[in-house]
C-alpha angles and dihedrals in degrees: 000000000000102000087113132027111292122200110207123196111218122221146145093210116065091195084076091066098099089059090058098051095089095059112014133079093200143358124248104213108206097208093177090060097041132099109236094349096185092049087054091051091049088055098041115121100155128134102239122080118243134239106199119213125182097176117205119238089236088060097048101276134105105246106107109179141042092265088087088078091057089054094047091047089057092043095057089058089069115098091224092060108092098164143021130204116227122179115242091219088059093050092047098047096249095118133079119305117290096019096105100062093043093048092048093048089050092049094051093047090051092054088049090053093046094247117146117241118222107196109202140202124188126190110187092180112049150329118263124219119289092257092052090049093050090053092049092050091048090051095048094044088051092059097048147001096281128023109217122200125181119175138170120259117206095167140021091258088065093059089048090053091052093048091050093047092051092053092047096048092047091049090051088056104258122136107227144172116207143175142143120237122221131048101287090058100034095109091061088077088068097032107048094064083067088061098044109283109150105197134051125186128204132157120253086219111037090213088065101055110164096205137025115276100016116157122224112270098252092045095054090046090055094044095049094045092047095050092045090047091240092137098043118100095200 
């Protein structure tokens, strides 16, 4: 699924999917923010493949117990689900007790089902140095099919660090998805795909952004395509 750049439309309401079709390649379904997420999945008949995310509260989401793994395990059984998000901290045993065995089992089941695994890291306070970012991306990519890293930019140097790390990690053969949260790094959401980032995230409804600094879906599509030359005839 992630051989090329994939723009995902983030939502907690799968009935919004038709509005995303013009601009998105897939939908990120935020199960932790959704009402009756499994009921929504059962009723889903949209055209776009789904990346399911059930973000833990300790990583900025609203899922606050291990039951989120049961929901994700059910979700990856649906034909429409092409990818699942799992936090690196859970897979590496750096999360609350009990997370590692559940996360590893989910990852293994996803592989058996042919579902891609996006292994994610979020830093809501800062952006480390480029070398540390590359190490994080390598660790995340080694645990799944794509290593996702979202950090917080407080200055332009942070954005440069993320762009550099994206380029280095991609050159090293890692499949990554990268971005900086916050206004100083907002442009990285459009720029890192030029350097190899494989996934972009944008809300279907701008009022329902799931992370600081997200562009509206149509805007990010135009920016990424323009920078990559996808909308230029010659």
